[in-house]
Backbone as a ProteinNet text record, in pm:
[ID]
protein_1_A
[PRIMARY]
MKKSLLVSSLFALFSLPLWGAEQTVTLDVPGMTCAACPITVKTALNRVEGVRQVDVSFERREARVTFEDTQTSVATLIEATANAGYPSTLKQGSTDQK
[TERTIARY]
8679	8767.1	8814.6	8721.1	8758.5	8853	8827.7	8913.3	9054.9	9064.3	9193.7	9270.8	9199.8	9262.4	9308.4	9227.7	9262.9	9387.4	9392.4	9507.7	9632.8	9620.3	9735.1	9784.4	9690.8	9728.3	9798.9	9747.1	9811	9949.4	9964.2	10094.7	10194.6	10152.2	10241.2	10277.7	10182.1	10206.6	10309	10293.3	10383.3	10514.6	10526.6	10649.3	10741.8	10696.3	10777.8	10918.4	10936.8	11072.1	11162	11104.8	11185.1	11242	11181.9	11227	11343.2	11381.2	11491.9	11623.7	11724.8	11857.8	11953.4	12051.1	12156.9	12259.4	12299	12397.8	12518.7	12632.6	12754.7	12810.1	12836.5	12893.2	13015.2	13098.2	13212.8	13194.8	13206.6	13196.4	13334.6	13368.5	13490.1	13459.2	13543	13524.1	13656.1	13684.1	13814.3	13840	13736.8	13752.8	13806.4	13830.5	13886.2	14033.5	14067.8	14204	14280.7	14211.8	14280.7	14229.2	14296	14259.8	14124.1	14071.5	13940.4	13824.1	13851.3	13745.6	13668.9	13735.5	13661.2	13558.8	13584.7	13489.6	13359.9	13371.1	13253.5	13176.3	13248.3	13184.4	13112.7	13179.2	13119.5	12994.6	13000.4	12885.4	12767.7	12794.4	12687.6	12621.9	12701.8	12647.1	12571.9	12622.4	12554.3	12418.8	12397.1	12268.1	12159.6	12198.4	12101.2	12028.5	11895.9	11816.8	11844.8	11868.8	11894.9	12042.2	12130.1	12273.8	12309.8	12378.9	12416.4	12562.1	12650.2	12792.8	12861.6	12957.1	13035.1	13181.4	13266.7	13411.5	13469.4	13541.5	13596.8	13749.2	13810.2	13956.6	14004.8	14079.5	14137.4	14242.9	14322.8	14431.4	14378.9	14268.1	14212.4	14106.1	14070.7	13967.5	13836.7	13793	13670.3	13594.8	13466	13380.6	13309.8	13317.1	13247.4	13124.1	13005.8	12879.6	12792.6	12746.9	12651.1	12516.9	12413.2	12281.1	12171.1	12052.3	11932.6	11867	11858.6	11811	11661.1	11587.6	11446.1	11429.3	11535.3	11527.3	11602.8	11700.7	11776.1	11834	11904.4	11960.5	12099.7	12169.3	12301.8	12290.8	12186.8	12168.2	12155.2	12086.6	12071.7	12204.8	12285.8	12418.5	12506.5	12502.9	12581.3	12534.4	12404.6	12348.5	12394.3	12400.1	12442.1	12586.7	12675.7	12815.2	12827.9	12752.6	12756.1	12705.4	12598	12543.2	12640.5	12729.4	12830.5	12953.8	12952.7	13064.7	13165.1	13129.6	13220.5	13149.1	13144.5	13080.9	13146.1	13062.9	13114.3	13049.2	13108.8	13053.7	13066	12980.9	12986.4	13108.7	13190.1	13308.7	13262	13310.2	13268.5	13299.4	13202.3	13220.1	13223.8	13167.1	13180.2	13054.3	12947.9	12822.3	12825.7	12791.7	12789	12655.7	12576.7	12445	12446.4	12385.8	12383.5	12244.1
-6654.7	-6670.8	-6534.5	-6439.8	-6307	-6238.6	-6258.1	-6196.5	-6254.3	-6384.6	-6450.6	-6398.9	-6383.8	-6332.5	-6189.1	-6108.4	-5969.5	-5960.1	-6038.7	-6038.9	-6083.7	-6186.7	-6234.5	-6129	-6060.4	-5955.6	-5840.2	-5798.9	-5690.3	-5730.5	-5852.6	-5900.7	-5896.8	-5944.1	-5943.9	-5801.7	-5712.3	-5573.5	-5506.8	-5525.1	-5460.1	-5534.6	-5653.6	-5730.7	-5708.2	-5637.1	-5616.5	-5565.3	-5466.8	-5421.7	-5532.1	-5632.2	-5741.6	-5829.4	-5824.3	-5907.5	-5846.1	-5727.4	-5661.9	-5723.2	-5683.4	-5735.1	-5619.6	-5647.3	-5550.1	-5571.8	-5464.1	-5470.8	-5385.9	-5427.4	-5348.9	-5326.5	-5200.7	-5165.8	-5076.8	-5071.4	-4981.4	-4881.3	-4754.5	-4647.2	-4589.3	-4570.9	-4498.5	-4350	-4277.3	-4133.1	-4064.7	-4049.1	-3997.4	-3850.8	-3774.2	-3631.2	-3594.5	-3694.1	-3662.1	-3627	-3502.4	-3455	-3416.6	-3419.4	-3383.9	-3470.4	-3462.9	-3546.9	-3512.8	-3393.6	-3354.4	-3404.8	-3437.6	-3480.9	-3603.2	-3705.7	-3823	-3790.5	-3688.1	-3648.6	-3600.6	-3520.6	-3469	-3582	-3673.2	-3787.1	-3875.2	-3905	-3990	-3925.2	-3796.4	-3725	-3729.3	-3706.6	-3708.3	-3845.7	-3951.1	-4086.5	-4126.2	-4085.6	-4117.9	-4049.1	-3942.7	-3871.8	-3941.7	-4038.5	-4110.6	-4212.7	-4208.1	-4301.4	-4444.8	-4532.4	-4672.4	-4709.8	-4610.1	-4638.4	-4684.1	-4795.8	-4854.1	-4827.3	-4826.4	-4805.9	-4748	-4658.5	-4597.6	-4597.2	-4649.2	-4644	-4580.2	-4469.7	-4397.2	-4402.8	-4434.5	-4440.1	-4330.9	-4235.7	-4131.1	-4190.9	-4281.9	-4342	-4416.4	-4489.9	-4567	-4487.8	-4369	-4284.5	-4362.9	-4427.1	-4503.8	-4500.4	-4532.6	-4539.6	-4674.7	-4744	-4872.3	-4844.7	-4874.8	-4837.9	-4961.7	-4980.3	-5086.3	-5019.4	-5070.2	-5007.3	-5111.4	-5071.3	-5153.9	-5126.4	-5229.2	-5204.9	-5176.6	-5191.7	-5153.1	-5004	-4939.3	-4798.8	-4705.2	-4756.2	-4670.8	-4756.2	-4691.8	-4761.2	-4707.1	-4777.8	-4733	-4596.9	-4579	-4450.2	-4334.8	-4358.7	-4254.7	-4225.6	-4327.1	-4307.4	-4224.8	-4258.6	-4183.8	-4039	-4018.8	-3883.5	-3804.8	-3871	-3803.7	-3755.8	-3838	-3793.5	-3681.3	-3691	-3586.4	-3454	-3459.7	-3337.4	-3274.7	-3356.1	-3304	-3253.2	-3264.7	-3216.4	-3323.9	-3450.3	-3560.4	-3667.1	-3651.1	-3752.2	-3889.1	-3993.1	-4128	-4224.9	-4341.9	-4449.6	-4579.1	-4674.7	-4806.4	-4881.3	-4927.4	-5004.5	-5141.7	-5182.5	-5310	-5427.2	-5516.4	-5636	-5609.7	-5498.6	-5462.2	-5485.3	-5537.7	-5555.8	-5684.1	-5670.8	-5784.5	-5781.5	-5887.7	-5891.8	-5989.5	-5946.4	-6031.6	-6080
1196.7	1082.6	1031.6	1018.2	970	1066.9	1194.9	1296.2	1288.4	1268.1	1256.5	1134.8	1023.8	902.1	920.6	986.7	1013.2	1101.4	1206.9	1297.2	1222.4	1140.8	1063.2	965.4	902	806.6	875.9	989.5	1064.3	1111.9	1157.6	1202	1086.9	971	854.1	813.5	816.9	778.6	869.9	999.9	1094.7	1113.5	1059.3	1069.8	951	850.3	730.8	760.6	849.7	877.1	932.7	993.3	1046.8	936.8	818.4	708.7	633	666	598.9	640.8	572.2	602.1	627.5	708.3	730.1	619.8	556.4	449.3	483.7	433.7	446.5	306.7	274.7	144.7	165.4	64.2	65.3	-47.3	-12	-109.8	-135.7	-262.2	-298.5	-287.7	-213.1	-194.2	-229.5	-360.4	-403.2	-369.8	-338.7	-314	-176.8	-91.5	40.7	24.1	57.5	33.7	159.8	275.1	399.3	513.5	624.8	738.9	799	771.5	824.3	737.1	613.1	521.4	571.8	624.3	672.1	781	859.4	963.9	899.3	795.2	725.6	658.3	593.6	526	628	738	841.4	900.9	927.2	981.7	884.8	757.2	656.5	648.6	651.3	641.8	769.1	883.8	1009.5	1022.8	949.8	953.8	872.6	790.7	708.8	797.2	794	874.4	829	925	894.8	895.8	898.7	903.4	1044.4	1053.4	1182.4	1219.6	1119.8	1148.4	1025.8	1050.5	942.9	982.8	896	913.7	788.2	805.6	691.2	697.8	583.2	574.3	478.3	533	449.9	357.1	408.3	329.9	206.6	223.1	111.3	34.2	87	25.6	9.4	119.3	113.7	245.9	237.6	355.6	354.7	465.9	481.7	568	512.9	576.8	597	720.2	751.5	774.7	705.8	713.5	701.8	744	735.2	600.7	514	377.7	366.7	475.7	472.9	501.8	546.9	584.5	491.4	418.8	327.4	215.5	124.1	7.8	-22.1	-109.3	-150.8	-220.2	-300	-369.2	-269.5	-159.1	-56.9	10.8	32.6	92.4	-1.1	-128.8	-228.9	-236.2	-229.2	-229.7	-106	8.4	132.2	122.7	68.1	56.2	-46.8	-155.7	-257.8	-201.9	-124.2	-64	35.4	92.2	184.8	110	-23.4	-103.8	-141.5	-119.8	-148.2	-230.5	-362.5	-446.4	-424.3	-427.1	-405.5	-502.1	-512.7	-594.9	-516.6	-551.1	-487.8	-537.7	-446.8	-483.1	-532.3	-646.2	-705.4	-613.1	-598.3	-517.2	-368.1	-325.4	-184.2	-101.7	-162.7	-90.5	-8.8	119.6	211.2	283.3	268.2	330.7	447.1	561	680.1	707.2
[MASK]
++++++++++++++++++++++++++++++++++++++++++++++++++++++++++++++++++++++++++++++++++++++++++++++++++

């Protein structure tokens, strides 16, 4: 019985990352002023652990980011763009969970 409980507990502990969800958010990045800016923003976001995909639009001044919510957060994404010199904010109504 104890062995069964131990195995079940270990399975649950190591399965936690599987319970996470993939999320897609859109960040407003108004500071992009030239065609090279999206490259810097995309590179900064891709360096964040857990980020799966990044699409940056210079025309709309936004970045659409898909990430694993057990590995990172929106706050970390915003921090990454700010550290690259491009402060961003979460676009209202842009969160999509899969």
